[in-house]
C-alpha positions in Angstrom: 0.0 0.0 0.0 1.1 3.6 -0.4 -0.1 7.1 0.2 -3.0 8.1 -2.1 -5.5 10.7 -3.0 -8.9 9.0 -2.4 -11.1 11.7 -3.6 -11.2 15.4 -4.7 -14.3 17.5 -4.5 -14.6 21.0 -5.9 -17.0 23.4 -4.3 -18.4 26.5 -6.1 -19.9 29.7 -5.0 -23.5 30.6 -6.1 -21.9 32.7 -9.0 -20.3 29.5 -10.4 -16.7 30.4 -9.4 -14.6 27.9 -7.5 -14.6 28.4 -3.8 -12.3 25.6 -2.6 -11.3 21.9 -3.1 -11.4 19.2 -0.5 -8.7 16.5 -1.2 -9.0 13.3 0.8 -5.8 11.4 1.4 -5.1 7.9 2.8 -1.7 7.6 4.5 0.5 4.5 4.5 2.2 3.4 7.8 1.1 6.5 9.7 -2.0 6.7 11.9 -3.5 10.1 10.9 -6.8 11.1 12.5 -9.7 11.1 10.0 -10.3 14.8 10.5 -6.8 15.5 9.3 -7.0 13.4 6.2 -8.8 16.1 4.2 -6.7 18.9 2.8 -8.6 22.1 1.9 -7.3 24.3 -0.9 -8.9 27.7 -1.2 -9.3 29.4 -4.6 -7.3 32.3 -3.3 -4.3 30.1 -2.8 -4.2 29.1 -6.5 -2.9 31.1 -9.5 -5.5 29.3 -11.6 -8.4 27.8 -9.6 -9.3 25.4 -12.5 -5.7 23.9 -12.7 -6.0 20.5 -11.1 -2.2 20.0 -11.3 -1.8 23.0 -9.1 -4.4 21.8 -6.7 -2.7 18.4 -6.5 0.7 19.9 -6.0 -0.4 22.1 -3.1 -2.5 19.3 -1.6 0.3 16.8 -1.7 2.7 19.4 -0.1 0.3 19.9 2.8 -0.4 16.2 3.1 3.4 15.6 3.4 3.5 18.0 6.3 0.5 16.3 8.0 2.1 12.9 7.5 5.4 14.1 9.0 3.7 15.5 12.0 1.7 12.4 12.8 4.7 10.1 12.1 6.2 11.4 15.3 3.2 10.4 17.4 4.0 8.5 20.6 1.5 6.9 22.9 1.6 8.4 26.4 -0.5 6.1 28.7 0.5 7.9 31.9 -2.5 10.2 31.8 -5.1 7.7 30.8 -7.8 7.2 33.5 -10.7 8.8 35.2 -10.9 12.5 35.3 -13.3 15.0 36.9 -14.8 17.4 34.4 
């Protein structure tokens, strides 16, 4: 298995212009929380909001950062137990 883009969804404003993309990744050998697997790319971050190569490049760059962060995860069982909230 390897890292992969699972889906890419484009969202438009009511005027028909691109608002943002949501790019869902699956990560190999790293336990990334589900809420961190979707990378959002805003139209304002792109030179050409219809250029999917640009979307993919930026999304992959950000996914690399997310993967690197979660690759350093370490279980800390010392604080597990009942708490008073």
